[in-house]
KOLBARO-428524 format. One record per residue (C-alpha): residue in one letter; x, z, y. Coordinates in steps of 0.1 Angstrom, whole numbers, plus 2048, in hexadecimal, padded with zeros to 3 digits. Example, Ala and Ser with C-alpha at 12.3 -4.5 7.8 and 13.67 -1.06 7.14 Angstrom:
a87B84E7D3/s8898477F5/
END
This chain:
m6558A5D0C/n64889CCE9/k64B8BFCDB/l6358C8CFA/n61D8ACCF6/k6198B9CD2/l6158DBCD9/f5F98D5CF2/k5E78BECD6/n5EA8DACBD/r5DA8F1CD5/y5BC8D8CE0/l5B78D6CBD/i5B38FACB8/f59A8F9CD9/l5868DCCC8/i5848F0CA5/t57890ECB9/i55C900CCA/i5538ECCAC/i55190DC95/l53C920CB4/l527902CB7/a51E900C8F/l51C928C92/m501927CAA/l4F090CC9A/l4ED91FC7A/l4E593DC8B/v4C692ECA2/q4BD91CC7E/n4BE93EC70/s4AD94FC8A/i48F933C8D/s489936C66/l48595BC6A/q46D958C88/k457941C73/s45895EC58/d44D976C6F/a432961C7F/h42295BC61/i426980C57/i41598CC78/n3FB96FC72/v3F397FC4D/s3F29A3C5A/g3DC997C7C/k3C3986C63/q3C09A8C48/r3AE9B0C68/m398992C6A/l391993C48/s38A9BBC44/q3709B6C5D/r361997C49/i35E9ABC2B/t3489C9C3F/k3339ABC4D/l32D99BC2E/n3259BCC1A/n30A9C0C39/i2FE99BC36/i2FE9A4C0C/k2E39C3C14/t2CA9B1C2C/t2C5991C1B/n2B1984BFF/n2C397FBDC/i2C795BBDC/d2DC95DBFC/s2ED980BF4/k2FA96DBD3/i309954BEC/d31B96EC01/v324982BDF/n33C967BD8/k347960BF9/l353988BFA/k362987BD8/l379969BE6/l37E97FC09/i38899DBF2/k3A0988BDE/e3B0978BFD/w3B4998C0C/e3C59A6BED/e3DF98ABEA/a3E598EC11/t3ED9B2C0E/n4019B1BEF/y416997C00/l41B9ADC21/i4229CAC0D/l43C9B3BF9/k44C9A2C1C/n4509C7C27/e4629CDC08/k47B9B6C12/y4819BAC34/g4839E1C30/n46F9EEC4B/k465A15C45/t44AA18C60/i4379FCC50/d43CA05C30/s42CA27C37/l410A14C48/f409A04C2D/k408A21C19/e3F0A32C30/i3D8A12C31/k3DBA0EC0C/p3C0A27C04/y3A6A1AC20/q3AD9F8C11/n3A9A03BEE/k387A16BF9/i37C9F8C07/l3819E1BEC/e3709FEBD6/y34F9FFBEE/s3509DBBEC/k34D9D6BC8/s3349F4BC3/i31B9DEBE0/i3229BFBCC/n3179CFBAC/t2FA9E3BBD/i2EB9CEBDA/e2C89DEBD0/s2CDA02BCE/d2CEA1DBE7/k2F5A23BDE/s2FFA04BEE/v2F1A10C0E/k305A2CC11/d326A16C03/l31C9FEC22/k321A1EC39/d33FA2AC2A/l34CA09C2B/e348A06C50/a357A27C58/l379A1CC42/d37A9FAC50/l380A0DC76/a39AA1EC68/f3AAA01C55/l3A59EAC75/s3BAA09C85/t3D6A07C74/m3DA9E3C6E/d3DC9E1C93/t3FA9FAC92/i40A9E3C72/v4079C4C85/n41A9D7CA7/e42F9DFC90/y4379BEC85/q4369AECAA/k4559CDCB6/s4689C0C95/a46499BC9E/e46E9A0CC1/k48B9B5CB8/k49899ACA3/l495983CC0/q4A5999CD6/k4C199ECBE/l4C7975CBB/e4C8974CE2/n4DF98ECE5/i4F497ACC8/l4F0956CDB/y50096BCFF/l51C97CCEB/l525957CDE/a51D947CFE/l538965D09/i55495FCEE/v54D937CFA/v55893FD1B/l571957D15/i58493DCFA/l57E921D1A/i59093BD31/f5A9940D1C/q5AC91AD11/f5AF915D34/i5CA92ED3D/y5DA924D18/i5DB8FFD1A/i5CE8EFD3A/k5E2902D53/p605904D43/v6028DDD3C/y5F38D3D60/k60F8E7D6E/l6278D2D58/y61A8B0D5E/f60F8B1D83/q62E8A1D93/k63588BD76/n612879D6F/l5F3874D85/d5DF86ED69/l5E188FD5F/q5CD89DD79/k5B0886D6F/t5B1892D51/n5B58B2D58/r5938ADD6F/e57E89CD52/l5888BED3D/v57A8D2D5C/r55C8BCD56/s55D8BED35/q5598E5D34/e53D8E4D48/k52F8D0D2F/v5368EAD16/r527901D28/n50A8ECD36/n5048E9D0E/l50D90CD02/k4EE914D1D/e4D68FBD09/l4E0909CEB/k4CA929CF2/l4AC90ECEF/l4B0908CD1/k4A0925CC5/n47D912CCB/k4898F0CC8/i4958EBCA0/e48E8C4C9F/k4A88C5CBC/g4BE8DACAB/a4BC8C5C8B/e4C58A4C9A/l4E28B6CAF/g4ED8C3C8D/k4EB89FC80/i501896C9E/f51C8B1C97/i51E8A3C73/e51F87CC7F/q53D882C99/a54E89BC81/p573893C7A/n572896C56/a55D885C3C/i53C898C3B/a517890C2D/m4F989FC30/f4DC89FC12/d4B98ABC0F/k4AF8B4BEE/d4AB895BDF/m4CD88DBE7/k4C0875C01/y4D8873C23/i4CE886C40/a4F3881C52/a511874C4E/s532873C62/h542858C69/r55F85FC5A/w54B862C34/k53E83DC3E/e563832C44/d571843C22/y554833C0B/k556811C1B/l532817C29/t53A80EC4F/g51C7F7C59/q503803C41/e4E3817C48/i4E5834C2E/i4CD84EC44/g4B0853C26/r4C0840C09/s4C9852BEC/h4EE85DBE5/y4EC850BC1/e4DC82FBCE/i4F8829BE6/f511833BC8/p50582ABA9/e526831B9A/i522857B98/g520866B78/d50887FB6A/d52589CB6A/w52589AB92/k4FE895B94/e4FD8B5B81/h5118C6B98/h4FC8C0BB3/k4DE8CDBA1/a4F28EEBA2/c4FB8EABC3/l4D98E6BCF/k4D4909BBA/g4E991ABCC/a50E912BC0/i52B907BD5/n5418ECBC5/k5668E5BCB/c5828D2BC2/d5A48CABCD/e5A88AABC0/a593893BA9/p59386DBA1/f57185BBAB/k56C837B98/r55F821BB0/a546806BA6/d5607EBBB0/g57A7F9B98/t58E80ABB2/t59B830BAF/q594847BCE/w5A286CBCA/l58F886BDD/t58D8A9BE7/w56B8B9BEA/d5548D5BF6/v5338D5BEA/r5168EEBF8/p4F38F4BFD/w4EA8F6C21/y4C990DC27/i4A490BC3D/s4A392CC39/k4B194AC2C/g4B0947C04/k49F920C0C/i4B7901C02/g4AE8E4C16/g4C78CFC07/l4F28C9C03/l50B8C8C1B/m52B8B7C0F/y54F8B4C1B/t56489DC09/a58888DC13/d59786FC05/i5BC87ABFB/t5C1856BE7/t5DE84EBFF/i5ED871BF9/k5E8872BD3/e5F884DBD0/k61485BBE4/d619879BCE/q614867BAF/e62F84EBC0/r64686ABC6/l643879BA6/r64A856B90/i669853BA8/e674879BA1/k66F86CB79/i68284EB81/l69C85EB8F/y6A287BB74/k6A1861B5C/t6BB84CB70/n6D086BB73/q6CC873B4E/i6D8851B45/a6F5850B5E/r6FC875B53/i6FA87DB75/g6EC8A4B81/t6EB8B8BA2/w6FB8DCBAE/e6F78F3BC6/v70990FBD0/n6F7927BEC/l70E940BFA/v6F8955C0C/e6E695EBEC/n70495ABD5/k6EF942BC0/v6F4922BAB/n6DD909BA4/w6E28EAB85/s6CE8D0B82/r6C08CAB5F/v6D98ADB57/t6F38C2B66/r6EA8DBB4E/e6EA8C1B30/i70D8B6B3B/h71B8DEB38/d7058E1B17/v6F18FFB1F/p6CF906B1E/d6B3901B38/d6AE922B40/f6D592AB45/i6DA938B6B/p704932B72/n713945B91/l735934BA1/n74D943B8D/t73B93CB67/a738918B77/i75E918B80/e767926B5D/f755907B4F/y7728EFB5B/k7918EEB45/e7AD907B47/g7CC8F8B5E/e7C88D9B75/s7A48D5B73/r79B8F6B78/i7B58FCB95/k7A78DABA4/i7838E7BA8/q78E908BB1/k7A28F7BCC/a7858DFBD9/i76E8FABDA/n780911BEE/t78B8F4C05/a7688E8C0B/i75F90DC12/e779910C2C/k77A8F0C40/g75B8DDC33/k7728C1C26/p75B8AFC04/f76D8A6BE5/d76488BBCD/i77A89ABA9/e77F88FB88/l77F8ACB6F/e7838B6B4C/l7658CFB43/v7638E4B23/t73E8E8B18/a72C905B0F/k72C8F6AEC/g7518EFAEF/n7578CCAF3/v76C8BDB0B/v75E8A2B25/w76C893B45/t75489AB62/r75288FB85/a7488A8BA1/i73F89FBC2/g7398B6BE0/q7318C0C03/a72C8DDC18/e7138E9C32/f71C902C4F/e706916C64/n717928C84/g73791BC75/k73492DC55/c72E91AC33/i712924C26/l70990BC08/l71D8F4BF7/n70B8D6BE0/g7108B4BCD/v7108A2BB1/f71B8A2B8B/q725887B71/d72E882B50/i74686BB4F/n754871B32/k74F84FB24/v75A83DB3F/k777852B43/l77D84BB1B/a777825B21/k78E823B3D/e7A8830B2B/t7A4819B0B/l79F7FDB25/n7C5805B37/t7CD806B12/v7BE7E6B0D/n7CA7D5B2A/e7EE7E1B22/e7EE7CEB03/l7DB7B2B11/n7F97AFB29/a8117B1B0B/i7FD796AF8/l7FC77CB16/n81E77EB1C/s82977BAFA/g84475FAF9/p837744ADB/i816742AEA/s80772DB0B/i7EB73EB1B/i7DC72FB3B/g7C0740B4F/t7AB72CB66/d78C733B7D/k76D721B78/n778706B8C/g7966FBB78/l7B0710B92/i7CE722B7F/t7CC746B80/h7E3754B60/f803740B56/n810757B3D/k83A753B34/g82E745B14/a821727B29/e84072BB3E/s854726B22/m84370CB11/l83D6F4B2F/h8596FEB45/y845702B62/s846725B76/s82473AB79/n82B739BA0/e828711B9C/m80A712B8C/i7F472FB94/g7DB728BB0/l7EB707BB3/k7E56F3B93/t7CB6EAB78/p7D66E8B53/e7CE6C0B58/i7F06BBB61/i7FD6CCB3E/h7EA6B2B2E/l7F068FB23/k7E067AB37/e7D365FB1A/e7C7677B05/t7B168BB23/l7A166BB2B/k79A661B07/r78E682AFE/g776683B1D/e766660B0F/a75E673AF3/l74E691B05/s73A67AB1C/k72966BAFD/k72668EAE9/y71069EB0B/n705679B19/k71367FB3C/e738675B4E/i750692B44/i77368CB57/g78D6A4B65/f7936C9B59/d76D6C7B4E/v77B6B0B2F/l78F6D3B26/v7726EDB2A/a7566D6B21/n74F6E8AFA/a758709B0B/k73E706B25/q721701B08/g72D723AF9/e745711ADC/s76871FAD8/e77C6FFAD6/s7986FEAC0/r7AE6D7AC2/e7CD6C8ABB/c7DB6B7ADE/t7F86B1AF0/y8096C2B0B/v8226B1B29/r83C6C7B32/k84B6C6B57/d8666B2B4C/g848694B3F/t85369AB17/t8346A4B02/f8306B8AE1/p8106C1AD0/v7FF6E0AD0/l7E36F3AC0/s7CB6FEADE/v7AC716AE1/t79A717B01/t77D72FB04/a76673AB22/i76875CB34/k74A769B3D/n739785B50/n7227A4B49/k708784B56/d71176CB3B/e71E757B56/i740746B55/t75A753B6A/g77973EB5D/f78B732B39/i7A9738B29/k7BA722B18/m7D272EAF8/a7E9712AE9/t808711ACE/d8216F8AC8/i81B6E9AA8/s8386CDAAC/e8476DCA88/s8286DDA7B/v81B6BDA7E/k83C6ADA71/n83A6C4A50/q8186BCA51/k81C695A52/i837699A36/i81B6AEA23/i800695A28/d817677A1C/a8216869FB/k7F66909F9/n7EC66F9FB/n8086649E9/l7FE67D9D0/e7D96769CE/i7E064E9C9/l7F56579A9/t7DC67099F/r7C16579A1/k7D463F98C/l7DD658973/t7B9663973/s7AE64396E/q7C4639957/n7BA658941/n79564F946/q7A362D938/l7B063E91A/a793655913/n77D636915/f7936258FA/a7946448E4/h76F6498E7/i76B6248DD/t7836288C0/s7776478B5/h7536448B3/n74A61C8C0/l76760B8A9/r76762488C/a74561A883/p7475F1881/v7695F586E/s759610855/n73D5F7853/l7565D984D/n7685EC833/s7495F281F/l73E5CF821/l7615C3817/q75E5DA7F9/i73E5CE7EE/y7455A67F7/e7605B07DC/m7495BC7C6/a72F5A17C6/e72858B7A9/s71556F7BD/d71D5547D4/e6FA55E7E5/e6FF5827E8/r7215817F7/s714566813/m6F657C81A/l71659881E/f72A581835/e70A57D84D/k70C5A484F/f73259F856/e72A588875/k7105A5883/v72E5C3884/i7495AA88D/d72F59F8AC/h7285C58B6/l74C5CC8B4/t7575AF8CA/s73F5BA8E3/t74A5DE8E3/l7715D18EC/n7655B6905/t7545D5917/l7745E8914/v7825C8920/d76F5C493E/a7705E794A/i79A5E894A/r7955C895E/i7805D3976/r7955F397D/d7B45DE982/d7A25C2996/s78C5D89AC/s7A05CE9CC/k7A05AB9C8/n7885909D5/i7775A49EF/e763590A0B/k743594A1C/i722593A0F/l6FE593A19/f6E65AAA04/k6CC591A04/d6E15759F5/i6EA58D9D9/l6C75969D4/n6BE5739D6/k6D356A9BB/t6CB5859A8/m6A657E9A9/e6AA55B99D/i6BE566980/l69F57D974/t685565981/g67556495A/q67B589956/i66658E978/i64E578975/e645585953/t6455A695C/e6355A197E/t64D5B4990/n64B5B99B6/i66F5BA9C8/t6715C59EC/s6925C6A03/n6965D5A24/f6BD5CBA2E/t6B85D0A55/n6CC5F2A57/a6EF5E2A45/p6E65BAA3E/s70A5B6A31/i7295C8A20/s74F5B9A18/y74F5BF9F5/n75B5AE9D5/k73F5959CE/t73E5959A6/y73A5BE9A7/l71E5BD9C0/e7085A19A9/s70E5B598E/i7075D499B/f6E25C29A5/l6DF5B2986/n6E15D3973/l6CB5EC987/i6B65CF98E/t6B55C9967/n6B05EF95F/s6925F3975/i67D5D3964/k68A5E0940/y67F605944/r6605FD955/s63C610956/t625600941/e609614951/r6125FF974/a6205E1980/p6485E4986/k6525E99AB/i6765E89B8/t67F5F09DD/i6A65E99EA/e6B05F4A0A/t6CF5F7A19/t6D9612A37/n6FB61AA4A/l70763EA4B/n721646A61/g737621A5B/r72E622A39/i71260CA22/q6F961DA0B/l6E26059F7/s6C56169E2/i6B16069C7/t6916189C0/d6756129A2/n656620997/g66061B971/l663631955/g67964B966/i695661956/d69768994C/l6BB68D961/n6B56B1955/k6B96A6932/h6D1684935/g6DE68B95A/h70269194E/k702673937/l6F365A94F/f70F645952/g722649936/l72962B91C/n710622902/k6F863F910/t6D463390C/f6B764A917/h69963790B/r68E6258E9/h6906038F8/a69D5E38E0/e6B45D88F9/a6C35FA904/k6E85F9900/g6F9613919/v7105FD929/g7005ED946/l70160E95C/y725619950/l7345F795A/t71E5FB97B/k72D61D981/v75561397A/q74D5F098F/i74460A9AF/e75C6229AA/s7786079A8/m76F6029CB/g7716259D5/g74B6289D4/t72D6409C7/i71063B9B3/s6F56599A8/a6D26569A2/v6B166A9AB/s69366798B/k675675982/v66666C960/n64B65995F/e650652983/g67064098C/t69063E995/t6A56379B5/f6CC62E9B1/t6DE6379D1/i6FF6249D6/l71962F9F1/f7346139F6/
END
């Protein structure tokens, strides 16, 4: 039924197109006939006027001969104008007849030509010889010639009228013929379309009868319209109106323009395609409505107005609103009469949707090709009827053959590796051809370049009348996948061997903690079987509970949220860290042992965690051995520190003995020799005073060494809790005089660490030495300023004392900053003992001291207790 409906629609469409074409032909014929009739009427009018002009010329010649001179001059001018008009009309008629090619009229013009020439000659003679006797004779001759001219001219006019009547009769015959053709087409359409459909649907649908009756009425209307068309030859305006209606009702986008590119008519489809529905466009300029039309299109229009035809299958048209329309068009001139262009007819079609679909198809094909190229998937086809094999571009690339390579079934099979692969493909193709069974097999292929690759061939058969006519399918390069799979199998075997190794416990879980793998090493270490653990337990059961709770508290503090249960074991692994730490495992019987555990997250290709792996080794023996080593190391370190301290003491004593004591003793020996050689008591008394100064220096040096030794021996005694502000206040009381004299400003901040457990005597000595140094080595360019501050660094207290004094060149003196008797400024009181004693005191209590200084800016001493 649907097929019949479609067939009827197609035939009906042919019928409509035929009627439209015939109407258009008739309209063109009528329009052309009217143009010809107008031209013929004009020619007849001109030829008839020639008779009148010749008579007027003869009459004026008579008047000129009978009037006075003044009036003759006026008539002479008139005569000249008439002669000129007569000559031009004659030339026009001769020229027009050359186009029409009427031999009779042509011969008549040749016959009349001598008469006309004589009339012109006599008229000019009369004009030039108005008062002579010759003019009288010319006048008589002129009257005789005029009669002959009029007689011949009447014959020419009659010929023109006959020619026009013949053309009119020919047009009527053509119209009758077209009417007859239309009637025959209607009869044929009735027999070919209406009658079969009427018979088919008469019993099934009563509405069809109504449709048939309407069709008959429409045919009657068509006949009436055809009769009315016969009257169109004398009704130009009505014909033009019908033309406009035809254009407006046309199913395609058609517009008619005058020579100024102003709209005369436009179809509804034109308005729809260019979004002009509801707008009045008749009489408006095409370029006003479409300001986006460029100069190139305007040039095309100008060429068409001169007779050219412009066609284009597709081109983009940029609209003023920024959108792009794809168009196809046919632009050509329409004619008022033969050779006279009245304007342009434009036929266009909006193919934007078709173009977009075409572009989308090309884009999809491009994507498909790129996808196939990336996936190394090609297509193939075997046409068994034509015995042809077609390969896609990717298929040829897999075979390492050029793009112009043309395979056949035998050569295609020979590419497969001889042996199992070639046998399998031959068998699969034969089975598909004989039984229609599809195949999907993996085979080894030897390419044209000799490379052996794994491929996947998928194929199916197409049958017609029980016979296989076509094989087609896809072809994929799976070499990398195949090799990767083989490598993966090897890796899996190796991994299984590793996972089942005895000494190592390997436990796998899903992301929620449920155990999914429990290897033999875990069974041996924990005394649980894999059947007891897999799918039933979580790793919490093998961890010491107290240790897990303590670990959970630390992790909760670290991540600032509560972490309990299984999350304690994998918290760091979830953050991307592979956590390795020592912990305690609990066996099935409740006994415990230390292990070194490593927990790692397992992620998929989307970087999502899918589970966890926990590997552990028993480190019981290692822990025992490590404890022994640590104890021995601690004892060794203590012994080393004592020996180092003693060595340092011995080195200091050796230094003092070799340097500090040698000079005073040498001085004493020299003074003693001088003393013995002195001759007077006064001289001996003066020498004795020098003895006292040398002995004082020697005593001071010995006392310093004794104090240093005593500090090292008593460093762990008298530890008590001390407030830093108390020590600072006592120091400032001791140095009150110097602080006032030098106008030193001392500020402190002990908020972060207000107190310390320390040897009070040492702390007082440290404050006194460092503050004294800051005052002693102050700058003369600015008032002394000392800042003291304490901070708490991970449980250890740090004290910093900063001044704005002279500073120290640490690049030059940094290596000997805390040495004994080392000075860095030319100061009268500098002895190089204070910093040495301070360093000894701090280090004896397990602390460190360091300095940062810039010359002429100041120094900061930092003590870490």
